N, C-alpha and C positions, 0 to 999 in steps of 0.2 A: 336927632342923633340917638336919644334914649329909645325912641320907638324902633329905630332900625336894629339896635342891639337886641331888643326884645324879640323882634321877628327872627333874627338869626338864631338866638338861643332856642326859640320855639321850634325852628326847623331842625337844629342839631339834636335837640333832646326829644322832640316830638315824633320825628319820623321813625327812629328805632323803637320808640315805645309803641307807636302805632303798629309796627311790624310784629312786635312781640304779642300785642293784643290780638292781631289777626291770626298768628300761629296758634296762640292759645285757643282762639275761637275755633280753628280747624280741629285741634285736638279735642276740644270740648264738644263740638257739635257734629264732627265727622267721625263716625264709628269705623274703626279699621276693619271690623268684620264685614263691612259693606263690600270690601274688595274680594272676599272669599269666593262668592259665586262667580265673579268675573274671572278670577284666576283659574278656577276649576273648569269653567266653560271654555276659556281660551285654550287650555291644555287639550281638551277633548276635540274642539273644533279645528284647531290648527294642526295638531299632530296625532289625534286619536289616542292620546295618553290618558290612562285611567288614574288620575291624580285626585287624592282626597286630602283635605286639611282637617285633621281630627281635633287639633287644639284650637285655641283662640288666636285671632290676630289682634295685635295691640300695637300702639304707637310707642316708639322708643324716643326718649327725650334726648339722651346723649349717647350716640349721635342721633340726629333726627332721622327717623326711619320707621319701617314697618317690621314688626317682629312676628314671624309665623312659627308656630309650634306644632310638633307632631304631624309630619307629613308622611303619607304612604303612597306607593305606586303599585298597582296590580297589573298583571298581564291581561290579555284579552279573555282569558278564562276566569278572570277575577281571582287569581291566586297571588299571594304576596310575592313581590319581586324586590322592592326597595323601600327604605324608610329613612327619615331624617329627624333628629331631635329638634332642630331649630334652624330656621332661615331668617337672617336679619338683613333687610334691604334698607340701606342708607339712602335717603332721598334728598335731591337737590332742593335747597331752601326755597328758591323763587318759583320752582315748578309747582309748589303747593298751591299757589294762587291761580294757576291755570286750570285747575280741576283735573289735570292729567299728570300726576307726580312722575318725575324722572328718577330712576334708580341709579345712583352713582357707585355704590359699593354693595356687594353681596357677600355675606358670611354664611357658609353652610357648615353646620356643626353636627357631628354624629351621624353622617351618612353611612348606611349599611346596605351593601349589595349582596344578594345571594344568587350566584350563577351556578346552574346545574346543566351538565351535559349528559344526556341519556344515551345517545348513540352518535354515530358519525353525522347523522342528519337531523337529530332531534336535540333541542335545548330549550331552556326557558326564556332566554333573552330574545329569541327570534319571534316570540309571541307577545312582546311588550307593546309594539305598535301594530295596528291592523294591517292585514295583507293588502298589497296594492291592488286596487280594482282594475278590471280590464277597461282600458281607455278607448278601445275600438268602438266607434259609434255605429249603430245600425241606422238604416234609412229612416226608421220611425222614431229615432231617439229625439228627445226634445232638446232645444238649445239650453246650454248651461245657464243657470241663474247667476246674476252678477254677485260678486263677493259681497258679503254683508259687511257693513261698516263696523268698525271696532265698537264694542258695546261701551256704555257709560262705565265709568270707574275703572278703565283699562290702565295698565302701567307700562312705562317705557323702560325696557330692560337693557339699554345700551349703557353698560357699567364702566366705571373708571378703575375699579379695583375688585378683585375676586379672591375669596379665601375658602379653602376646604380644610377643616381641622377635624381631627379625631375620626377620620374616615376608615371604614373597614370593608374589605371585599373578601368574600368567601367563594371559592371556586371548587366544585366537586364534579369529578368525571366518574360516572358510574361504570363506564366500560373499561377504564384503565385503573379503577380503584385508587384514584388520586384525589387527595384533599389538600388544597392550597389556601393559605390565609395571608392577606395583606392587612396588617393592622399594627400601628396606625399609619395612615397616609395623610400628609399635609401638603397643600398646594397654595401658593400665594402669588398673585399677579397684582403689582402695585403701579399706580399712576399710568393706567392704560391710556395711551394717546396714539393716534394715527401718525405715521411718518416720523416717529421719535422712538428711541430705544427706551424700554421700561423693564424693570427687573422682574424676574420670575424665579421662584425657588420651589423645589420639590424634594421631599424626603419621605421614605417609607421603609417598613420592615416586612419581610416576607418569610414565611415558614412553610415547609412541606414535610409531612410526617413520613411518607413512604420511603423517601430517600434520605431522611434525617438532614434536611437542608434548611439553613437559616441564612438570610441575606438582609443586609441593610444598605441603603443607598441615599446619597445626598447630592442634589444637583442645584447649581446656581448659574444663571445666564442673564443676558440682556436680549429682549425680544423686540423686534420692530416689524410693523406691518403697514401696508398702504391702506388708504381709505376704501379702495375697492377689494381689499383682502386678496390681491393677486400677487403681491410681493412680500416675502417674509425674509427676515434675517435674524440669525442667532449669533451673538458675539460673546466673547469672554465666557464660553461654556466650560464649566468645570464640573465633572461628575466623579465621585468616589464611591466605590462599592467594596464591601467586605463580605465574603462568603465563608460560612462555616459548614463544611461537608465532610465529616469524619471518614465516609466511605471513599472519598476521592483525595483528601489531603489531610495530613495530620495537623498542619498549621493553617490558620485562616488564609484564604486566597484574597489578595488585595488587588483591585483594579482601579486605575485612575485614567480618566479620559478628559482631554481638552481639545477644543476645535472651534472653528467658525463655519457657519452654514448660511448659505443664501439660496433662496428658491423663488422662482417666478412661475406661477401656475398658468399664465397665458402663454409664455414661450416654452413652458415645461423644461426649464433649465434648473439644475441644482448644482451648486459648487460647495465642496467641503474642503476647506483650506487648513493647512498646518495642523492636521489631525495627529495627536499624540496619544497613544494607548500604552499603558504600562500594566502588564499582567505578571505579578510577582517580579521576577528578574527579566522577563521578556519585555522589550520595548518595540513598538511599531510606530513608524512615522509614515504619513501618507498625505497625498493631495488627490482629490477626486472631482471630476467634472461629469455631470449627468445631463443628457439631453433627450427630449422626446420620451419621457418616462412612461407615458400611457400608450404610446404606439411607436414601434420601431426604436426601442430603447438603444441609446448609445452611451458609452462610458469611456472615459480616458483618465487613467490613474497611474501614479507611481507609488510604490510601496518599498519601504526600507526597514529591515530588521537588523539593527546593529548587532555586533558580536555579543552573544550571550551563552550561558552554560546550559546546554540541553540536558545534561546529566542532572544538574541541580533542579531544573524545572520538572523533569519527570519524577525525581525523588519527592519533590513537594506535592506532586499529584498522586502519590502512592503507587506509582508505576515502577515496579522493581525491575532492575536490569541485571542480566547475568554478569558474572565477573569477567573482566576484560584484561588482556595482557598489558595494555598501556594504562597506567593510572590516570593519565590526563585525557583519555578518550572521551569524545563528546563534550569537551570543555569549551571549545571555541567554534560556535556556529553562527553564520550570518547569511542573510538572504536579501536580495534586492531585485526589483523587476519593474518594467513598465507594462501596464495592463490596458488593453483596449477591447471594447465591445462595439461592433458595428455590423449592421445587417445580420445579426444573430451569429456572428463569428467572433469568438474570444481569441485574442492574440496576446501572448506574453512574450515581449521582446526584451532584450538586454537582461535576460535572466542570469543572475550571478549568485552562485552558491559556494559557501566556504564551510569546510568541515575539517577542523584541526589543521593539519598540514596540506590538505587537499583542496582543490577548487575546481568549479565547473562553470562554463558559460554556455548559453544556448538560447533557444526560443521554443515556444509551444503554441499551438493553435488548435481550437476545438469548435466545431459547429454546433449550435444549439437548435432546438426546435425540430422541424420535420427534415431539414437538410436535403432539399430536393436535388441539389447538385452532387450529393453524396461525397462531400468533402471529407477526407480522412482526418482523424486526430493525429497531428504531427508533433513529434518531439525530436529535437536535435540538440545533443549535448557534446561538449568537448572538455575533457578533464585532463589535468596535468599529471598527477601521480596519486595513487591510492594504495596504501598498505593495509590489506584486510586483516593481516595477522594482529594488528593493534586492537582489533575489535573482537577477536576470538578468545575463548577462555584460555587461561594459562595452562601449561602442561600439568597433567595430574599423574601422581605416582601410582594410582590404581589402574590396573589393566582394563582396557575397554572390553565389553562383552563380545564374545565371538559372534560372527555373522549368523551362524546357524541358531545360536541361542536368541539373538535378536529377532530372527524370523519366527521362532516359536513363541516368543513373548508377544509379538504383534503380527498374527497371521493375516495374510491378505485374503479378502473376500473376493473371489473371482466373479461373483454375481453383481458387484458394485460397478456402476459406470465409471470409467476413468476420466471422461471429459464431459463438461456441460455443453452438449452440442448446440442447443438453441442459443446459448450465450455466445459461443464462438461464431455462429452464423451472423450474429448482429454486429460483430466487431468490424470496425473500419479504422485501422490505425497504421501509422507509419513512424516507426521509432528508429533512430540512428544515434549511436553513441560511439565516440572516438576517445579512447583512453591512451594517453601517451605512455603511461607506465602503470602496471598492476602487479602487486605482490601478494601471494598467498602461499602459506606453508613454506615460506622461505624461497619460493620459486618466483622469479621476476620475469614478466613478459612485457614486451613493448609493442607499440602501434596496434593496440587491440581495437578491432572494429566489431561492433555488435549491432545487428539490425533485426527488426521484427516488422513484418508487413502482414496485415490481415484484412481481407475484403471478400464479401460474398461467400463466406464459409471456407476460404482457402487461406492457409497460414504458411508463411515462409520465414525461417529464422536462420541467421548466419552468424558465425563467429570466426574471426581470423586474427592472426598476430604473428609476432616474431618471438622465438624462444631459443636461447642457447645456440647461436650460430645457424639456426634453422627457422622454419616457418611451419604453421599449421592452419588448417581451415576445417570448418564443420558447417554443413548445411542440412537443415531439417525442413521437410515440407509435410503439410497435413492438409488433406482434403476432407472437410467435415460436411460436405453438402448432402451426403446421405447418412443414414443411421449406421452404416458400416464404414467408418472413416478409413482412409488410406494413408499410411505413414511411409515416408521415404527419408533415408539418411545417407549422406555422403561425407566421408572423412578423408583427409590427406595430411601427411606429415612429410616434410622434406628436409633432409640433412640435419636432423635433430641429434645433438650430442647427448647421449643418455647418461654419461658419467656425472655431469654436474646436476642433472635432474634427480638422479638417485641420491647423490650426496646431499642435495638441498632438502629432500624429503626427510632424511634422517629418521626413518621409521624403524622401530624395533623389529617389526616383522621382516623387513629386508635384512637386518643383521642376523636374524635367526635362520631365515630360509634361503638367503643368498640374493644376488642381484645380477644385473647385466649391464654391460658397457658397450659402446660403439656408436656408429653413425646410423641413425634409423631413417628409412624411407618406407612410407606406409600409404596404402590406398584401400578404401573399403566402401562398400555400398550395401545397404540393407533395405528391405521392403517388408511391410506387414499390413494386416487389415484387422479391424475390429475395435470395439470400445469396451471390451471386457478382457481381463488379464489372460485367461486361459486361451481363448481363440486367438488373441493377439500374439502370444508366445508361439502357439502351434503353427500359425501362418507365416511367421517370420522366415524370410529367406535372405541370403546375402553371400557375398564373397569378398575376400581380402587378399591382397598381395603385399608382401613386406620383404625387406632386406636390411641386414645390419652388417656393415663393413668394419674391419679392424676392431672387432669387439672381443668380449670375454664374458663367460659365465662365472660368477663368483658363487661358490658353494657347491659346485658340481665339477668333477674331473672326469671327462670322457677318456682321457689318456689312461687313467688308473683303471677304468672299467675295461678298456680294450686289452691292457697288459695283463690284468687278472684273467681275462678270457684266454689269452694266449698261454699263460702259465698253466691253466687247467688243461688245455689241449696237450701241453707238453708233460702233463702229469706232475706239475711242480706247484709250489706255493709261492706267493709273492705278497710281501707286506708293503702296502701303499699308504700307511697311516701318516708317514712323514712327508708324503708328496704334497705339493701345493694343491689346495682344494679349489681349483679353478680350471677353466678351459679357455685359453686364448684361441681365437679363430680369425681366419682371414675374411670369411664371409658366412652369413647365415641368410638363406633365401627360402621363402616358402609361400604357400597359399592355403586358404581355408575356405570351406563352403558350409553355409548354415542352412539346415532344413530340419523341421520337426524337433527343434531344440537340441539337435545334434550338430556338432561342428566337426566336419571331416577335415583333417589336417594333412599336410604334406610339405616337409621342408628338408633342406640339405644344409649340412655344416661342413666346411672345409677348414682344417687346422694345418699346422706345420707338418704333421705326420699322419693325420687321420682325415677320413671323409665319412660323414654320417648321413645316411638316408633314412627318413622316418615316414610312417603313415600311422594314422590312428583316429580315434573318436574322442570328442569332449562332450559329455552330457551336461548341458547347462542346467536342466531341471534338477538333476541329482548332485550337481557340483562335483562331478567325478570325471576322470580321464583315463584313457587306456591307449598308449602309443607304443608301437614297436619300431625299433631302429636297428640298423645294421652298421657297425663300425668297421671300416676297412683301413688297413695300414697302407699308406701310399708313399711313405718315406721312412727314414730312420727316426726312431723315437729319441727324444732328448734324454730319456732315462736309460742308463746303462743296464739296469736290472731287467729291462724289457727287451729280451733278445728276439729278433725277428730274422728268420732265414727266408730265402727266396720262395720256398714252398708255402710259407704262411702269409706272404705279403698280400695276396689277393683273397685271403680267407675273411669272410664277414663275421664279426663278433656280434652276436645278437644281444640287444639290450631291450628291456621292457620298462616303461614308466606307467605305473598304475597307482591309483589312490584318489584321495580328495584334493580339493584345491589348497587345503591348508597343510598338506604333507610337505615337510622339508625336502628340497631336491635330493639331498644325499640319501634319503630314505625312499624317495619317490622312484628313482631310476636305479635299476639293478640289472645284473647279468641275467639273461633268460636261460637258465640252466637246462631246461628241457630241450630247447632248440640247440644249445651248446653241445649237449650230449650227442645229438644226432649228427652235428657237424664233426665231432671227434670221431665217431664211428665211420663216417664217410671218408675222413682223412686217413684213418687206419686201413680201410679197404684199399684206398688209392695207394697208400704206401706199400701194402702187400703186393699189389699188382705191379708196382714199379720194381720191387725187388725180384719178383718172378721173371719179369721181362729181362732184367739185368742178367740173371743166372742163365736164362735161355740163350741170350746173346753170347754169353761167354762159352757155353757148351757147343753151340753151333759153330762158333768161330774156331774152336779147337778141333772139332771133328770134320767139319765140312770146309770151312774156310772160303774165302773169296766170294764169288757171286753165287755159288751153289747153295748158300745158306738162306737166301732171301725167300724163295718159295716156301721152304719149310717153316721159316719164321712167321710168315703171314698166316700159314695154316694153324700154327700153334696159338697165335694171338687170338684167333677166333674162339678158341676154347678157354683161354685165360680171362679175356674181357667179357 
């Protein structure tokens, strides 16, 4: 019994002691520097890496391992590329007895990388490993030699944990004058095991001088990988980033990311589940599935941006917004959509956009790559209501600069191309927007249809809707296939009530210069050629037809002008200052023709007691007009002071409208006194002839009487007239 106890004690105490003696023997008789040539040779043979161990290799007691000091890596031109202060390789205890120690843990301390980009194609990291040799064998080439067996004193680098501490990376772009530093960077992978999740942590600080950017990031996650390294998963990923960039944001930008990622390199599938991204006040939720990522990439995702304040986000990013009429504008924004990518076609379905009180639904599709089928980029949106006045600046007490002053302040260079023709020729789009209600400048229009189609250098744009009991439509076409593009425009307005339009605009200019009321019908067509302003304007031709029924001119009284003309003919004076400064009319019809920047006009107005016929020219280039009109009395005037006898009812009162576009109507249109004087002379001559004929008739009746006077009367009229 005593002998058995002694044997047991000997085994219990002797075996560990023997192990310690053996380890001590290894440390005493196995110099760590013996591995230096093997490590350097393996780096050169296996990867062509120019690795040098400048310091000594020594054994580490706690933990048991190999301590490598002062390592440097040079590129193929033997220029410095990277260095490390220390590498500590922790070795499996029992592998020491096999003569091939197995590394369980690697600690890399003080790694420094110096990355330099000289141009788009030249950099120093491309020269770290040797260029790949041409593997094409010639007929005379010798068979490849069998791979050499691992040399003695090799190490097994399948590690269980890995640490990077105090790492620094310097990146310099010579072409962009950019200098970026990452320091420090720390990376830890613990308990590395196949098919089981193990923790990973990464933190680093980044600075960039040119844009005054400072960034800090911290990431923690659980990483799992299969034995064949084909299946990876990252769970419980949490990443927080803080960015200080005074040029872009006064306050630090804070970003938080959490998600789960699974990837299979054999099936080329990647899934990103429950992704949550927080960017200051902006939150993004998403789920993404990726397939065939190396060939024929496919993607299926849903993205949701819950309600956030766009105004606050832009303010945080130092993006200044102009003042808006509504104080709560851009305060409530939300976006959600389903995104698919299949066969190089991106489809966004279930698109839902909310902006304050407005919302839109729709879909978008866009073809990537060469697009051999020439599929257009399609966008279809349907909106409920949009009040643009909310987003316009509030009314200012300061008067707006006159149009002519604005033109002088920013003159147009006629030699500058108006359109990028090459870009237009590459467009292939089909956009359609239906807006139930749209308000701007207090004018509300319904059922607004907007479309834009562009393909092969031809563009077609249309706009239509309903407005104040009527409707409107506008179609623009552009053929940009040649360097002299052709423009075409067609417009129409049907039964538009002008009164509420004018009242809704509430413009000071209308109050000063007058306005117009009535039911408007309008049709116009214009054509032009050119891609420079001057030839475009000079080549423009077109014609319009319009009519306004049961309307009125506010600010201009044609009755006053006609009665003043009659008073002058009668050699009288007439005060019309108390008369209504307006012209009610039954109808206003006209047409106009455009050529060489001159608009030839012709229109007729019929009022209760007047008819006006006019012809004239409008010079668009000079913003001037010259129109001559004739006012005819066709009934009794409502003004008692305007006396009209039978002999004056068919007399035309000449009116001339001359001046610039900004001249008030009351000053723009006046009696044409030169033509009025000629009319008065003609009337006087006619009156004299009438009186002479009357006296002749009386004398002949008295002296000849009966039928005998007629031959004499006819003879005398030849001399009188």
